[in-house]
N, C-alpha and C positions, 0 to 999 in steps of 0.2 A: 563468641567471639569477642575478643578486646578492641574493638574499633574506638578511637579516639577522634572525636568530631572537634575539629578546630571552628567549624563552623555549621551551624545548623538550620535548616530550612525552617521559616516561620508557618510556609504553606507547601501545599502540595498541588498537582496538577488537578486532583480531584477533590481538593478542598475549596477549589476558587471556581470549580465547575458552577456556572449560572444554572437555572431550571429554565432553559427555552423551550422544552418540550411541549407545553401549550401552545406557545405561540406558532412554533414550526407546524405542530398538527393540524392548527386552524386555516395556516396558508395551504398546506397542501390538500386539505379537504377543500377549499375555495378553488383552488386550481382545476383539481380533479373534476368538480361539479361546472366549474364556469369554462374550461377548456382555454384555448388560445386568449381570448379576451382578459380572463383573470389574472393569467401569467402577464400579460401586456400591462395590466393594471398595478399589477404589483412591481413589477420592472419600472413603470414610470414613477412610482413612489419610493424605492428603495434605490434604482440604479440611477434614477433623475435622467433618462434617455430614452429620445423618441424616435432614433434611427432605426435603420431594417435591423429587424431581429437575426434573420440569417444573412449573412454577407454574399452580396452577389458577387460573380467572377471579377466583376470589373473594380468592385470594393477592396477585394482582396491583392489585385494587383496594385492599385492604389496605395495599400495600406505596404505591401512587400516593398516598392519604390520608395517608401520613406527609411527603410532602414539602411543605415550606413554598410557602406560593404564590407567595412571589417568585421562589423558585427554579423553580417550575413556568413562569413567564412568560419568565425567561430562558432554560429548556430550548427552551421553543417558539419563542422568538426565534432562538435558533443553528439547530433544525431547519428554520423557514423559511427561512434564509439559504443554509442546505445544499440543502436542496431546489430552492430556484430557481435555484441556480448548477447542480445536478446537471439540472435540465430544461434549461437553456441548451445543457451540454455533449450532452446525447443528442440535440440537436437538429442537431448539426454532423454526425452519423449518418444518412444517409438512404439509404433504400432507392432503389437506380438498375438503369435498363436501357440498353445501349448496341448500337447495331447495329454491330459491329466490322467484317464486311465487308456486302452486301448478301445479305440472307437468313439471317445469323447473329447471332443476339441474345444477347449475355453481358448478365449481371446480378448486383448483390449485395444480399444481406438483412442486417439486423441483428436476430438473434434471442436475446432473453435466455435466461440459462441457467434450467432449473425451479427448483434449490433452493441455496440461498445458507446459509451457515453465518458468524455474525458474533460474534467476540470481543472482549469489552470486559474490559479488566484490572480487577482489584478487589483485589489485594494491597497494594502499598506505597502505592498512590493510586486512589482509586476513579475511573476514568474514564470518566466520564457522556458526554463528548465523544466519546468511540470509539463508543460505542452509536450517538451521534446520527450520526456519518459515515458508519457501515458500514450501518446497517440503511437508513437514510434513500436511500442510493445505491442499494441492491438495490432497494428500492421504487419509485424512479424509474424504474430500468433495467427492470423489470416480471417481477422473478421472482416467481412464482408461491408459492413456499415460502420463509419467511425464519425461521432459528431464531438466536435471541440468546442467549449465554451467556456467564455472567461467576462467579468464583469466590465463592461464600458464605462467610461467617464465621461461625465455629462459634457456635451458638446465636442467631444472627441472621439468617442467610440472604443473599443477594445485596442491595447496596446499595439502598435504596429508590430513590433518584434515579436509578440504572441503571436498574430496573425501568421507573418512568416514562418515561425516554428510550426505550428500547427498544418499548416498548408505544405511544406515540404515534407514534413514527416507522412504525409497520406492521410490528414481528415479529409472526409467525404463533405463534410458540411462546418461552418463556422457560426457558432452563434454568440451573437452579443448581447450575453445576457447573465448576470449571475444571482449567488445567494441560493435560498432556498427555491425559488421560481425557476431556475435554470436546471436543478435538480429534477423538479417537478416534469418540466417540459422534455426533458429526455426520460424520465422513466414512463409519462403516460405518452409518448408520442405525439406530442403538440407540433404544430408547424408543419404538418407534413412529416415528420421526422419517423423514422421507425422505432418502436417504444424499446428502450435499453435494455438489453439484458443482463449488464453489468455497468456500473459507476464506479470510475476510479478518479484519483488525484486529491490532493489536499483542500482544505478549506478552512473558513470560519466555524465557529462552534455552531453556528447555524446551518451551515452545510455539513457537518458532521452529524448533528440530530436527524437531518432531514435523510441521511443515508441511512443512519440507524433504524428509523421509524419505517422505511420503504424495504430494508432488509428481509427478503424471504420475497417480495413480489419481484424485486430485482436483486441480482447478484451485487455485492459491493467486494472492494478490495480488503476494506477493514475498518472498524470503527475507530477514529483516531481523535486523539488530545492532542495537546500541546507538543511542540517538537523536544526532546531531550537530548543531552550529549553527557558522556562520561569518560573522562580521561584517566587512565593508568600509568603512572609514571614514577620511575625509580629515581635514585640520585644522578645516573647518568644523562637524564633529559634536562631540556634547556628552559629554565623557568620563564625566560620571555617570549618562548614558542608556545609554551604551556598555557601561560596566562593569554596569549594573543587568542590561542584556538577556543579556549572558555568564552572569551567574550566574543568572539565571531559567531558563536552559537547564541548566546544569550540574547543576541540583536533580533531575534526572530520574533521575540514578542514579550509583553510584561511578566506572563506567566509561563516561560521556555525554564524547565529546570536544566543547570549544568552541575557537574560533580567532579571533583578530584579526588583520586584514591591514589594514596601513596605510602609506601613504607621509610621516607625520609622527610622527617620533621622540617629540617631546615629548607627543603625545595618547597613544602607545603607554605611555609611562612612568606619567602619570596614571593611566591604565585601570589599570595594573596595581597602582599605588599603593591604588586604591580597593577593588579587587575584595576583598580579605581580610575589611575593614570590612563589607561588604554580606554575604558568607556568613556572618561570627559573628552577623549580626542576624535569622537566619532559623530559624525553629523547629529542634529538634534533628533530627529525620529527615531533612530539607532539609537541614539545616547539614551534617551527616557528608557525605550524597552530594557536596553541592557543592564540599565542602573537597577529599575524594578526586579529584573528577574534574578541579578546578583544578589540583591538586597532580601528578597524573600523567598527566593526557591531554592541557591546555590547551597551547596554542602562542600566541605574540605575534609577529607577523612583519613586519618593516618592510620594504618594496620602493622603488625608485626613484622611479618615478610611478605613474598609475592602470593603463596599460597592463599592466605588471607587476604589479600588484594583482589585476588582470581574470585573467590568465594563472594567477596562483598559485591564485585560487579555483576554475578551472576545472580544475587538476590536483587537488584536493581534492576535487571534485563533493559538496558539501556535502547533506545533508537539507534543513537549512533555511539560506537566505542572506540577509543582511539588509544593505542598504546604505544608509549614512548618510554620504551624500556629496552635493557639488555635481553637478549636470548628471545628473539622473536617468533623462534618455531616453537618453543615451549608454552607461548603465551597462546599460539595459533592450535596447538593440541589441545591446551586445557580451559580455554573458554568454551561455554556451552549456550549462552543466554544474550543476545544482543540482534538487532536489526541488520547492521552492516557493520562490519569490523576494519579499522585503518592500522594498520601496522606499520610503526615505524615513525620518525620524524619526518621522512620524504613524503609520505601521504599526510591527507588532513580531510575533515569531512566537508570543508568547502569543495574539493575536487569532487568527490562523490556526488554530492549535491549540484555538480554543474555538467562534469564534461567527462568524467572517467569512463563511464558506460555501464557503472552497476546502477541500479535504480533507488532514486532518492525518496519513493513513497514506501515507507516503513513504519512497523509497529512501534506504537509509542505508550506510555503510561505502563510499563512493566508488560506489555502484550507478547514482547520478544521472547517470552517464557514459552509461549506456545504456538509461534506462529513467525515467519519470515513477511518480508515486504512484496511488493510487487514486483511480480515479474511475467514474461510471456507465458506463464502457467498457468497464472489466474485467468486468463481470458479463454483456457481449454478446458472442455468435459473430459475426464478420463472414463470412459464409457467400456461396458465387458458385452461379450456376444457368447454364443456357444452352440455348437451344432454335434451331432452323434448319430452313429449307425444304432440299428435295431439292438445288435448284438451288445455294442458297446455301453446303450444305456441301460440294459437288462439289471446291473449289480446296483445302477442309481437308482432305477424305480424301485426295486426291492427295500434299499435302506431309507428313502424317502417314504413311502407306505409306514414303514414300522416307526420310526421318528415321528412323521405326522400324527398317528394315533396315539403315540407316547405323549404327545402335547394336547391332545382332544383336537385334531383340526382334522376331522374325518374327511371333509371336501377336497383337501392336498391330498391327504393318503389315496382317495379314489380315483384323481388324475393320475395317479402313478398305476392304480391297479388296472384301468381301462387298455393301457396300453400294455403291462404285460397280457392281458387276458387278448388281445388282438395280436400282439405277434409272436407269443408263444402260448396256442391254444392248446396244445397237447400238455403242457407241462401244469404242475401244482406247486403253490408257494406258499409260505408260510409268512404272511403280512399282517400277523398280529403284532400289538404291542411289545408283549411279555412271553416268556416262555422258550 
């Protein structure tokens, strides 16, 4: 494939990954052994906060009162969109039963997990939308208990807008704690909380590593790396909007890759010329993040045609994929690897991040090649069941006995033998593996 890199990344999300495993492992072990007090000690050290860990109803009410009415309306709007989309997703999974052979019925049930732990980052940026995305989907799924947690700020506590969002979206408890200690508290069931069955939500590298280490003991949404975004643009695209969208995603962090893939060299060069000015116009923290991400991780790739563009995008398997090109239906049918797809100039990743209704907790670092993002389904177990009449199970028992003996699993075979002997005492069966 003849890709022409007008800009090539010096680093990747993997090359910059710090080795935080040992640090996180020690914190988890300390908290598992020391319980509530150990978690509080780490919270004092890292969060520098000494208020209540679990917010009281009065504290929640007070925090909600500090949220401006206009922001409350926006949060309710986003919550309603996420809720309605999650309800549509849930409707795609139904309890079923099916008669496999006469007299043998198999089925499936979708059962929500009991307890969900939802993490909303509150460090560099206060991710109000993450509280909406994670708590709402858990509530729609039918989880019996939902804990929302977010890092408190010294002397301030959890951002009031995050408290308001978690509260109206259905959190049963709101925890003022961040980092590894929050993940541990929800996993181990500290502070009187039920042990979480699943942990969801974005976080920094320490939160991501804690979830990775604990995976297996508890379910997780995904193992996440830095957020990434790719734009597919042809000659019809507006270079100013393309450049703006790239910068809007680069501000996430210094190691957040953004990629432009196009078949129009003039567009690519125009976009590259615009990006530095757009970055310089951002507030300081955002500017520093976007500048580093663009310098070290961004790529601009010129391809021969749209098929090569699509193939390139599928190879990258971006978390966010935007198409600003003609014939959107062709792209929708052709593209196969992405966390969430944004078709046309009229939509943007920012919409999906905040208010459209689709979830913004998505696979990063190429994981979109094998998985999708957070949805109502992540909180649900698809389990199977079966029942049978004696006559209906007869051929099943015969096949089971013979297959089991061929495998050398005599105990399995005898579980079938005894039923045939009990239910059909006058019959003789050939239950050997061969012949």
